[in-house]
Phi, psi and omega in degrees: 000156174106179183290166188292328186287336179211068181293149171281126183239132174226140180213135168242143186215161180216162170219134190227116168056044179256179176207174177215140175224115175296143180301137183081008184233166171259004184272146184225149175239103186250168174062029185290127179221142174191164163233163190207170179217147172217142174211151172268356176218101190294319177198178176298319179287336182232082174284049180236162177299153179200134165230144179223120178251121185232164182056036180286120176213149176178192182231131172247113185057042179083352181260140188284150174222151184212156176184171177215147183219137173214138179225126174242126183066092181299329176294318171221081194299142164249118188249152170218122183237139179215127176197168174233140187198131175236110189209160164272137184289342168301305183300309182305316179300329179291345177256318184229051184291119172295137188287351176268348182241151170225166178062035183282132176226162175115192184228151181228151170223119185244141174211088193210165168218160184209151166203145184166182178250120179312132183088351183237081181297342182290341180274349186291126170230128177226159172204160185116196181209160179227108175250153182211155186214144179049043184272132175226154177190175174217140179269128182309140175074007179238141191273358184270130165267138175260120190221139169074027183280137174220156178155194183218135170248124183251144183243120186222103186057256171246011180263148167239116182266122177259128183234114174064037184279132170203158189171189182232134175238108195063251178245012185253131171275136177243132176227129183220132174209135177163191182229127172261101183288131181050045180313312183301320176300314182292000000 
């Protein structure tokens, strides 16, 4: 609907029992289900693009994941993410490998939410936790291996609370507990 210079675009979409397998890997995201909505004008009072994916569920190597994603205003995005995940870092890295790390191994459990505008830390609100066991990785271009890390990170507002984190960096044992207050603001 609308004039040709600025048409109104609306789309609803779903995925039911689908899957993804990255090329060259044995890892598989299966039983993937979600529904979503997109429009280039959310409302008269919010004439900005909007995408919302809800009811996201599936299995990564047989372990469950759930989530919800919302992005409002693609030119200055306001993002809202919520999810639970129980995964092997090997499997997760086949889908989302950070460009600064190599050789990620171990297991994570995530139950967290985040909202905010990327690049504007004062808008960040987070809650939940990330627990990890047997985590190993290497930072690209660095000679130190990080091995056997376990612990919990709790998210509260802009704070990150580290509980019982321990592992080995190079030949040094590391133990960490504490709170990084307003980490996003930093």
